[in-house]
KOLTI-966750 format. One record per residue: residue number from 1; residue in one letter; z, x, y of N, C-alpha, C in turn. Coordinates in steps of 0.02 Angstrom, whole numbers, always signed. Atoms other than C-alpha are relative to their C-alpha. Example, Ala and Ser with C-alpha at 12.3 -4.5 7.8 and 13.67 -1.06 7.14 Angstrom:
residues 2
ATOM pos code    n_z    n_x    n_y   ca_z   ca_x   ca_y    c_z    c_x    c_y
ATOM   1    a     +0    +45    -59   +390   +615   -225     +0    +45    +60
ATOM   2    s     -3    -42    -59   +357   +684    -53    +37    -39    +55
This chain:
residues 279
ATOM pos code    n_z    n_x    n_y   ca_z   ca_x   ca_y    c_z    c_x    c_y
ATOM   1    m    -16    -34    +74  +8667 -11137   +401    +48    +67     +8
ATOM   2    t    -57    -51     -3  +8814 -11028   +345    -40    +82     -3
ATOM   3    q    +29    -66     +1  +8785 -10848   +370    +66    +53     +4
ATOM   4    l    -55    -46     -9  +8929 -10718   +345    -11    +72    -32
ATOM   5    t     -4    -87    +14  +8933 -10514   +332    +68    +11    +13
ATOM   6    a    -75    -32     +5  +9098 -10430   +266    -12    +55    -50
ATOM   7    q     -5    -67    +54  +9165 -10294   +165    +58    -27    -64
ATOM   8    v    -46    +11    +54  +9266 -10306     +2    +19    +88    -11
ATOM   9    t    -23    -61    +20  +9370 -10154    -64     -2     +2    -65
ATOM  10    t    -10    +19    +78  +9355 -10118   -240    -11    +87    -34
ATOM  11    g     -1    -59    +30  +9409  -9945   -332     +1    +60    +61
ATOM  12    g     +1    -51    -61  +9441  -9861   -161    -45     +6    +55
ATOM  13    i    +65     +1    -40  +9273  -9889    -87     +0    -82    +24
ATOM  14    e     +0    +72    -17  +9214 -10036    +25    -83    -14     -9
ATOM  15    i    +68    +27    +13  +9052 -10148    -21    -20    -46    +59
ATOM  16    n    +10    +40    -52  +8969 -10228   +115    -59    -57    -17
ATOM  17    y    +28    +40    +13  +8902 -10390    +83    -25    -59    +49
ATOM  18    r    +26    +25    -51  +8800 -10535   +154    -14    -77    -51
ATOM  19    v    +15    +57    +27  +8803 -10733   +117    -39    -42    +45
ATOM  20    e    +29    +29    -46  +8666 -10844   +188     -5    -65    -45
ATOM  21    g    +18    +67    +29  +8642 -11040   +156    +68    -28    -34
ATOM  22    d    -44    +38    +31  +8732 -11178    +84    -20    -35    -57
ATOM  23    g    +18    +30    +53  +8647 -11223    -59    +47    -15    -68
ATOM  24    p    -41    +22    +59  +8723 -11297   -234     -6    +47    -47
ATOM  25    e     -4    -47    +50  +8661 -11147   -328     -3    +61    +38
ATOM  26    t     -4    -67    -21  +8707 -10973   -289    -47    +55    -40
ATOM  27    v    +37    -52     +2  +8583 -10832   -303    +35    +66    +11
ATOM  28    l     +0    -75    -14  +8644 -10642   -316    -49    +58     -2
ATOM  29    l    +50    -47    +13  +8533 -10516   -279    +31    +82     +4
ATOM  30    v    -17    -68    +17  +8549 -10331   -333    -51    +46    +16
ATOM  31    n    +56    -44    -39  +8447 -10197   -244    -20    +58    -56
ATOM  32    g    +19    -70    +41  +8340 -10045   -321    +23    +57    +44
ATOM  33    i    -10    -61    -13  +8370  -9871   -290    -20    +10    +90
ATOM  34    g    +13     -1    -72  +8380  -9830    -87    +10    -54    +38
ATOM  35    d    +10    +60    -60  +8382 -10007    -30    +69    -22     +9
ATOM  36    d    -66    +36    -21  +8510 -10085    +69    -38    -75     +5
ATOM  37    l     +7    +66     +4  +8523 -10278    +81    -58    -21    +45
ATOM  38    e    +57     +9    -41  +8392 -10292   +220    -78     +0    -22
ATOM  39    a    +49    -21    +54  +8274 -10244    +77    -21    -66    -13
ATOM  40    w    +24    +84    +34  +8268 -10447    +37    -41    -39    +54
ATOM  41    l    +16    +52    -64  +8190 -10493   +215    -58    -37    -12
ATOM  42    l    +48    +47    +21  +8043 -10553   +110     -4    -39    -52
ATOM  43    q    -25    +60    +64  +8138 -10643    -28    +49    -54    +40
ATOM  44    t    -45    +55    -11  +8280 -10733    +61    -26    -68    +41
ATOM  45    p    +24    +81    -37  +8177 -10861   +182    -23    -40    -62
ATOM  46    d    +25    +57    +64  +8089 -10930    +21    +67    -14    -59
ATOM  47    l    -65    +26    +36  +8260 -10936    -85    +48    -48    +47
ATOM  48    l    -27    +49    -35  +8335 -11019    +59    -34    -60     +7
ATOM  49    r    +37    +52     +4  +8205 -11134    +73    -10    -49    -58
ATOM  50    a     +4    +27    +52  +8210 -11169   -104    +70    -48    -29
ATOM  51    g    -81    +41     -3  +8396 -11246    -68    +47    +52    -25
ATOM  52    f    -42    -27    +22  +8478 -11101   -134    +58    +38    +51
ATOM  53    r    -47    -38    -47  +8632 -11005    -53     -5    +78    -35
ATOM  54    v    +29    -61    +15  +8584 -10814    -54    +57    +61     +7
ATOM  55    v    -43    -47    -23  +8723 -10669    -81    -39    +69    -15
ATOM  56    s    +31    -70    +11  +8649 -10487    -64    +61    +47    +24
ATOM  57    f    -64    -35    -27  +8763 -10335    -41    -46    +87     -5
ATOM  58    d    +28    -66     +5  +8726 -10142    -20    +32    +33    -45
ATOM  59    n    -20    -31    +59  +8756 -10050   -170    +40    +73    +25
ATOM  60    r    -21    -56    -22  +8871  -9891   -173    -50    +54    +16
ATOM  61    g    +38    -45    -10  +8799  -9756    -76    -67    -23    +46
ATOM  62    v    +50    +32    -39  +8676  -9873    +30    +28    -40    +60
ATOM  63    g    -11    +43    -71  +8685  -9954   +205    +55     -2    +17
ATOM  64    r    -60     +2    -43  +8854 -10005   +269    +49     +2    -72
ATOM  65    s    -31    -14    +51  +8940  -9976    +86    +20    +70    -13
ATOM  66    s    -28    -54     +1  +9049  -9827    +49    -51    +54    -23
ATOM  67    k    +42    -54    +29  +8954  -9667     -8    +42    +45    -26
ATOM  68    p    -35    -52    +32  +9075  -9582   -128    -55    +51    -42
ATOM  69    a    +31    -55    +45  +9020  -9429   -217    -32    -13    -76
ATOM  70    g    +30    +28    +45  +8900  -9463   -367     +9    +45    -70
ATOM  71    p    +43    +45    +23  +8840  -9456   -505    +21    -77     +2
ATOM  72    y    -11    +75     -4  +8836  -9661   -504    -20    -11    -61
ATOM  73    s    +25    +44    +73  +8819  -9772   -665    -10    -61    +10
ATOM  74    s    +12    +65     -1  +8750  -9937   -689    +66    -54     -7
ATOM  75    r    -58    +29     +3  +8923  -9991   -741    +52     +6    +49
ATOM  76    q    -27    +15    -68  +8995  -9959   -580    -28    -33    +44
ATOM  77    g    +38    +55    -29  +8872 -10053   -498     +3    -71     -8
ATOM  78    a     -5    +63    +39  +8909 -10200   -604    +72    -10    +31
ATOM  79    q    -72    +16    -21  +9105 -10178   -550    -11     -7    +78
ATOM  80    d     +6     +9    -61  +9045 -10169   -378    -23    -85    +18
ATOM  81    a    +30    +62    -12  +8939 -10326   -386    +64    -63    -28
ATOM  82    r    -53    +44    +30  +9093 -10416   -477    +47     -1    +53
ATOM  83    a    -35    +11    -48  +9190 -10375   -330    -22    -37    +62
ATOM  84    v    +20    +49    -42  +9089 -10475   -212     +8    -66    -29
ATOM  85    v    -11    +66    +37  +9088 -10612   -342    +85    -28    +15
ATOM  86    r    -71     +6     -3  +9275 -10605   -343    +26    -25    +67
ATOM  87    a    -27    +13    -66  +9301 -10597   -152    -41    -62    +35
ATOM  88    l    +26    +81    -18  +9186 -10758   -134    +15    -62    -44
ATOM  89    g    -22    +41    +48  +9262 -10843   -273    -59    -45    -33
ATOM  90    l    +57    +40    +33  +9101 -10872   -353    +22    -28    -84
ATOM  91    e    -10    +34    +79  +9114 -10988   -525    -62    +14    -36
ATOM  92    s    +46     +5    +59  +8949 -10986   -589    -71    +19    +52
ATOM  93    f    +49    -18    -46  +8788 -10906   -516    -55    +23    -37
ATOM  94    h    +66    -32    +13  +8614 -10844   -543     -9    +69    +13
ATOM  95    l     -2    -82    -17  +8595 -10645   -551    -73    +23     +1
ATOM  96    v    +78    -30    -10  +8440 -10555   -497     +3    +77    +21
ATOM  97    g     +5    -80     -9  +8413 -10376   -526    -74    +33     +2
ATOM  98    c    +73    -29     -9  +8257 -10269   -467    +16    +67    -22
ATOM  99    s     +1    -77     +8  +8223 -10097   -538    +75    +33    -25
ATOM 100    m    -62    -15     +6  +8391 -10012   -533    +51    -59     +6
ATOM 101    g    -37    +69    -10  +8473 -10179   -482     -1    -16    -73
ATOM 102    g    +14    +28    +63  +8399 -10239   -653    +47    +37    -59
ATOM 103    l    -45    -40    +58  +8516 -10104   -744    +61    -17    +19
ATOM 104    i    -74    +38     -8  +8666 -10167   -660    +14    -69     -5
ATOM 105    a     -5    +73    +17  +8625 -10345   -693    +25     +2    -75
ATOM 106    l    -14     -6    +72  +8612 -10296   -873    +85    +13    -12
ATOM 107    e    -53     -7     -2  +8782 -10219   -861    +45    -62     +9
ATOM 108    y    -41    +60     -9  +8859 -10364   -778     -5    -54    -56
ATOM 109    a    +23    +66    +64  +8772 -10492   -903    +51    +28    -52
ATOM 110    l    -42    -13    +49  +8863 -10384  -1032    +76     -3    +10
ATOM 111    a    -62     +4    -14  +9029 -10382   -952    +34    -50     +8
ATOM 112    h    -24    +49    -24  +9045 -10542   -873    -43    -69    -17
ATOM 113    p    +47    +53    +15  +8936 -10673   -968    +18    -63    +20
ATOM 114    g    -35    +54    -16  +9056 -10807   -923    -26    -35    +69
ATOM 115    d    +21     +5    -73  +8984 -10800   -737    -70    -21     +3
ATOM 116    l    +65     +0    -20  +8814 -10829   -761    -34    -58    -24
ATOM 117    r    +53    +46    +25  +8681 -10971   -755    -57    +24    -37
ATOM 118    s    +58    -22    +32  +8542 -10873   -783    -14    +77    +29
ATOM 119    l     -3    -67    -22  +8485 -10683   -756    -77    +13     -8
ATOM 120    v    +71    -33     -5  +8321 -10612   -694     +4    +70     -1
ATOM 121    l     +9    -79     +8  +8279 -10435   -742    -81    +23    +24
ATOM 122    a    +62    -16    -15  +8130 -10376   -646    -26    +64    +20
ATOM 123    n    +23    -71    -30  +8039 -10221   -647    +28    +65    -19
ATOM 124    t    -65    -42    +29  +8180 -10140   -766     -6    +11    -70
ATOM 125    y     -5    -16    +60  +8228 -10089   -932    +66    +13    -34
ATOM 126    a    -55     -5    +24  +8362 -10067  -1049    +20    +72    -19
ATOM 127    a     -4    -53     -7  +8344  -9895  -1073    -65    +46    +23
ATOM 128    p    +67    -39     -9  +8204  -9762  -1007    -17    +30    -52
ATOM 129    d    +46    -42    +65  +8076  -9687  -1121     -7    +60    +43
ATOM 130    a    +16    -73    -22  +8025  -9497  -1100    -31     +1    +63
ATOM 131    y    +45    +14    -57  +7898  -9545   -972    +25     -6    +64
ATOM 132    t    -40    +29    -65  +8002  -9637   -853    +61    +74    +28
ATOM 133    r    -50    -67    -12  +8148  -9482   -873    -39    +41    +42
ATOM 134    g    +48    -52    -22  +8011  -9371   -830    -17    -12    +75
ATOM 135    v     +5    +26    -68  +7959  -9466   -674    +66     +3    +43
ATOM 136    l    -67    -14    -13  +8142  -9479   -630    +20    +76    +21
ATOM 137    e    -30    -57     -9  +8173  -9289   -644    -53    +44    +44
ATOM 138    a    +37    -31    -45  +8032  -9239   -548     +8    -29    +76
ATOM 139    w    -29    +20    -54  +8093  -9355   -410    +66    +47    +20
ATOM 140    a    -54    -46    -19  +8255  -9251   -410    -20    +64    +17
ATOM 141    a    +21    -71    -11  +8164  -9085   -403    -28     -6    +85
ATOM 142    i    +20     +5    -75  +8062  -9146   -249    +52    -12    +51
ATOM 143    l    -61    +16    -56  +8221  -9210   -168    +43    +57     +7
ATOM 144    a    -45    -55     +0  +8318  -9058   -203    -39    +68    +39
ATOM 145    g    +45    -26    -27  +8167  -8956   -136    -15    -18    +71
ATOM 146    g     +6    +21    -75  +8119  -9058    +18    +32    -42    +30
ATOM 147    g    -22    +48    -52  +8238  -9182    +65     -9    -75     -8
ATOM 148    m    +29    +71     -5  +8228  -9366    +90    -73    -19    +38
ATOM 149    p    +77    +21    -31  +8068  -9376   +203    -52    +20    -46
ATOM 150    v    +52     -8    +43  +7962  -9288    +75    +24    -42    -67
ATOM 151    v     -8    +48    +32  +8042  -9385    -62    -29    -65     -2
ATOM 152    m    +15    +72    -31  +8007  -9553    +20    -78     -4    -10
ATOM 153    r    +76     -2     -9  +7825  -9503    +65    -27     +8    -70
ATOM 154    q    +48    -10    +79  +7767  -9448   -127    +18    -56    -27
ATOM 155    m    -15    +61    +62  +7847  -9608   -203    -49    -43    +15
ATOM 156    a    +37    +56    -20  +7726  -9720   -122    -62    -16    -64
ATOM 157    p    +20    +17    +60  +7592  -9701   -270    +22    -18    -45
ATOM 158    w    -32    +30    +60  +7708  -9734   -391    +25    -74     +7
ATOM 159    i    -21    +72     +9  +7786  -9889   -329    -39    -43    +41
ATOM 160    f    +49    +46    -23  +7627  -9970   -229    -67     +5    -34
ATOM 161    s    +55     +5    +49  +7476 -10018   -334    -58    +24    +35
ATOM 162    p    +57    -27    -37  +7318  -9948   -316    -51    -46    +45
ATOM 163    g    +33    +40    -27  +7233 -10115   -260    +36     -9    +70
ATOM 164    f    -61     -3    -71  +7403 -10119   -110    -41    +56    +39
ATOM 165    h     +5    -70    -42  +7331  -9941    -62    -81    -21    +22
ATOM 166    e    +52     +1    -11  +7159 -10004    -57     -5    -62    +65
ATOM 167    a     -1    +80    -33  +7173 -10194    +19    +46    +21    +71
ATOM 168    q    -38     +2    -48  +7310 -10156   +140    +19    +59    +21
ATOM 169    p    -21    -59    -28  +7306  -9975   +209    +74     +1    +53
ATOM 170    e    -44     +5    -61  +7402 -10016   +375    +56    -30    -17
ATOM 171    t    -87    +27    +14  +7544 -10122   +298    +24    +54    -48
ATOM 172    l    -18    -64    +47  +7559  -9972   +168    +25    +45    +39
ATOM 173    a    -26    -53    -29  +7571  -9845   +295    +68    -34    +48
ATOM 174    g    -92    +29    -13  +7730  -9968   +379    +31    +19    -45
ATOM 175    f    -54     -4    +51  +7821  -9968   +230     +8    +81     -7
ATOM 176    i    -11    -77     +7  +7788  -9773   +213    +42    +10    +63
ATOM 177    a    -30    -16    -30  +7848  -9751   +369    +72    -34    +25
ATOM 178    e    -75    +24    +14  +8003  -9854   +358    +30    +43    -46
ATOM 179    m    -32    -45    +42  +8040  -9768   +210    +24    +67    +14
ATOM 180    v     -3    -84    -19  +8024  -9588   +277    +68    -10    +52
ATOM 181    r    -60     +1    -57  +8153  -9639   +417    +59    -27    -26
ATOM 182    t    -73    +32    +45  +8284  -9697   +301    +57    +38     +9
ATOM 183    p    -48    -35    -22  +8456  -9649   +351    +37    +20    -69
ATOM 184    q    -38    -25    +90  +8497  -9624   +146     -6    +70    +19
ATOM 185    t    -14    -85     -6  +8574  -9449   +127    -33    +12    -70
ATOM 186    a    +16    -27    +69  +8500  -9343    -17    +52     +3    -47
ATOM 187    e    -47    +18    +62  +8660  -9354   -103     -4    -40    -21
ATOM 188    s     -4    +65    +40  +8684  -9518   -125    -73    -31    -22
ATOM 189    f    +75    +12    +33  +8485  -9544   -175    +10    +43    -68
ATOM 190    a     -8    -33    +67  +8534  -9402   -305    +48    -37    -49
ATOM 191    a    -57    +33    +54  +8683  -9499   -364    -10    -84    -26
ATOM 192    q    +42    +55    +19  +8574  -9671   -375    -51    +18    -64
ATOM 193    l    +55    -26    +40  +8437  -9571   -475    +44     -2    -74
ATOM 194    a    -47     +5    +45  +8582  -9546   -593    -10    -60    -45
ATOM 195    v    -16    +55    +43  +8597  -9732   -637    -72     -6    -34
ATOM 196    l    +68    +10     +9  +8419  -9745   -662    -29    +49    -75
ATOM 197    h    +14    -56    +57  +8408  -9582   -783    +48    -20    -64
ATOM 198    d    -48     +0    +58  +8572  -9617   -889     +3    -58    -36
ATOM 199    h     +4    +66    +25  +8563  -9801   -919    -21    -12    -56
ATOM 200    d    +14    +19    +51  +8569  -9861  -1083    +30    -45    -43
ATOM 201    c    -36    +31    +30  +8612 -10014  -1163    -44    -62    -51
ATOM 202    w    +48    +28    +73  +8475 -10045  -1303    +51    -35    -42
ATOM 203    d    -33    +13    +52  +8615 -10054  -1420    +34    -71    +10
ATOM 204    r    -32    +59    -13  +8704 -10195  -1347    -35    -74    +27
ATOM 205    l    +47    +51    -44  +8557 -10288  -1281    +12    -76    -44
ATOM 206    a    +16    +66    +26  +8566 -10435  -1412    +52    -34    +14
ATOM 207    s    -65    +49    -12  +8740 -10498  -1362     +3    -25    +58
ATOM 208    i     +3    +26    -75  +8674 -10554  -1186    -35    -78    -32
ATOM 209    a     +8    +82    +26  +8656 -10752  -1240    -27    -38    +74
ATOM 210    t     +6    +43    -57  +8623 -10790  -1043    -70     -4     -3
ATOM 211    p    +79    +16    -11  +8441 -10872  -1018    -20    +75    +44
ATOM 212    a    +11    -47    -13  +8358 -10717   -962    -87     +1    +10
ATOM 213    l    +79    -20    -29  +8180 -10686   -858    -16    +60    -15
ATOM 214    v    +18    -70    +18  +8094 -10523   -905    -65     -2    +48
ATOM 215    l    +58     +9    -39  +7975 -10516   -747    -31    +64    +15
ATOM 216    v    +30    -63     +1  +7860 -10381   -723    -67     +0    +56
ATOM 217    a    +56     +4    -57  +7734 -10321   -590    -64    +48    -45
ATOM 218    e    +53    -26    +46  +7555 -10290   -692    -22    +70     +2
ATOM 219    s    +12    -82    -24  +7523 -10129   -602    +36    +42     +8
ATOM 220    d    -45    -42     -8  +7672 -10033   -613     -3    +33    -48
ATOM 221    i     -1    -60    +38  +7671  -9871   -660    +61    +38    -12
ATOM 222    l    -64    -37     -1  +7840  -9826   -627    +60    -27    -73
ATOM 223    i    -31    +26    +53  +7925  -9943   -745    -58    -51    -39
ATOM 224    r    +59    +36    +21  +7786 -10002   -850    +14    -75    -38
ATOM 225    p    -14    +68    +22  +7774 -10193   -911    +23    +15    -78
ATOM 226    a    -12    -14    +67  +7768 -10102  -1096    +83    +15    -11
ATOM 227    l    -66    -19     -9  +7946 -10041  -1056    +42    -51     -9
ATOM 228    s    -53    +61    -20  +8024 -10195   -982    -15    -54    -73
ATOM 229    g     +0    +28    +45  +7946 -10296  -1121    +37    +12    -71
ATOM 230    r    -52    -29    +59  +8044 -10200  -1257    +59    -48     -8
ATOM 231    m    -63    +48     -9  +8187 -10308  -1194     +1    -74    -36
ATOM 232    l    +14    +68    +45  +8115 -10469  -1282     +6     +0    -66
ATOM 233    e     +1    +10    +79  +8127 -10405  -1449    +78     +1     -6
ATOM 234    r    -64    +19    +18  +8323 -10405  -1433    +38    -60    +35
ATOM 235    l    -12    +64    -35  +8355 -10539  -1299     -9    -58    -22
ATOM 236    p     +2    +58    +39  +8409 -10696  -1387    -37    -57    +40
ATOM 237    a    +21    +49    -55  +8372 -10801  -1244    -51     +9    +59
ATOM 238    a    +29    -46    -43  +8229 -10714  -1143    -69    -39     +3
ATOM 239    s    +66    +12     -7  +8055 -10764  -1073    -33    +39    +58
ATOM 240    w    +32    -66    -39  +7911 -10660   -976    -35    -37    +28
ATOM 241    a    +45    +23    -35  +7826 -10679   -831    -45    +56    +39
ATOM 242    t    +30    -62    -38  +7700 -10566   -730    -34    -23    +57
ATOM 243    v    +18    +24    -68  +7644 -10558   -560    -44    +72    +16
ATOM 244    p    +43    -57    -32  +7493 -10449   -486    +49    +53    +50
ATOM 245    g    -28    -43    -53  +7558 -10294   -395    +35    +65    -49
ATOM 246    g    -26    -61    +41  +7646 -10122   -433    +65     +2    +13
ATOM 247    h    -65     -1     +3  +7828 -10075   -434    +27    -32    +54
ATOM 248    a    -30    +23    -65  +7860 -10126   -265    -35    -78    +23
ATOM 249    v    +34    +70     -9  +7786 -10304   -294    +46    -40    +49
ATOM 250    m    -46    +28    -56  +7944 -10380   -194    -30     +3    +55
ATOM 251    w    +36     -8    -64  +7844 -10313    -40    -75    -16     -8
ATOM 252    e    +74     -1    +21  +7670 -10308   -103    -33    -69    +13
ATOM 253    n    +19    +64    +16  +7663 -10484   -156    +43    -39    -16
ATOM 254    p    -62    +49     -4  +7815 -10587   -115     +5    -67    -13
ATOM 255    g     +8    +64    +17  +7747 -10751   -130     +2    -31    -75
ATOM 256    a     +3     +7    +68  +7706 -10733   -317    +67    +25    -36
ATOM 257    w    -55    -24    +39  +7864 -10637   -365    +58    -49    +25
ATOM 258    n    -62    +39     -7  +7989 -10750   -272    -20    -72    -28
ATOM 259    g    +23    +59    +15  +7889 -10908   -335    +27     +2    -74
ATOM 260    a     -9     -2    +55  +7919 -10842   -519    +85     -2    -10
ATOM 261    i    -63     +9     -1  +8103 -10829   -477    +38    -78    +21
ATOM 262    v    -25    +72    -16  +8127 -10990   -397    -17    -55    -69
ATOM 263    e    +18    +49    +67  +8044 -11079   -540    +55    +11    -50
ATOM 264    f    -33    -18    +48  +8143 -10992   -660    +81    -22    +18
ATOM 265    i    -74    +42    -12  +8321 -11042   -572     -2    -62     +2
ATOM 266    r     +6    +73     +0  +8269 -11214   -549     +6    -26    -74
ATOM 267    q    -11     +8    +73  +8258 -11222   -748    +66     -1    -15
ATOM 268    h    -43    -13    +18  +8418 -11170   -758    +60    -35    +66
ATOM 269    a    -56     -5    -60  +8518 -11246   -599    +32    -46    -32
ATOM 270    g    -62    +35    +28  +8680 -11325   -647    +16     +3    -65
ATOM 271    a     -7    -14    +54  +8679 -11243   -808    +88    +23     -1
ATOM 272    v    -49    -18    -12  +8861 -11207   -870    +10    +65    -35
ATOM 273    p     -1    -54    +39  +8887 -11032   -931    +52     -8    -67
ATOM 274    e    -40    +13    +68  +8951 -11024  -1119    +59    +39    +16
ATOM 275    g    -79    -17     -5  +9148 -10975  -1116    +13    +27    +84
ATOM 276    h    -19    -10    -76  +9147 -10989   -916    +53    +31    +22
ATOM 277    s    -76    -31    -31  +9284 -10889   -825    -23    +46    +57
ATOM 278    i     +3    -45    -56  +9303 -10809   -665    +60    +43     +2
ATOM 279    t    -52    -42    -12  +9453 -10722   -712     -2    +71    -44
């Protein structure tokens, strides 16, 4: 099975990426805030077993990618993703973005629709509402006052569901310990918070004709299902799926989350994007 880790230079920075598998359908994964490509460890095996080739990368500010000064934007993230696509010569693929990665995926779909066979928008939004902006501003204040260990520890009630807290406390404790040990710098985390706070593609949403799955977690209190569901009002080719869990459902309930994505991608396998072009 093919496995490749490499870097591509774009706009004066390096983006670290990984390719796994040899399947005829390629899936490009885009992470949420603070997560490097290792965060997909509970997704990649299921995607490979489904016969897909899996491409993941470290967003700017994360992992082995460069960490330029912020703030960052979702458009910059889409440009970074495009650099990976071009480095690999991908002609058409399925794009999966989770949380902040969903904002990046939306900007990618707006800028390069001819690349995409399908689009998965998981636990994300076209624009934050006042509540979500308030949470993000609170995180920024905690980060400024206490640094990364404090902000990582306080995130747990926001991203893991009440049921997960109750049923799997030892697993939860392991996740929190891993989060607290993050090598992520406060400066890079703050730069990514700006992506979540400032992104707004609501007025452009209707131009995304790519088949899209809006995937939500039933107990997500950070990016609530109702906020994600607003995208269905304007996306012309969107469907909807829910799975039990909180915002971190990809770790809480990976089987159900992965299964929804695999089913959707299979429905659009072999699709030729309208106006397909890699130039």
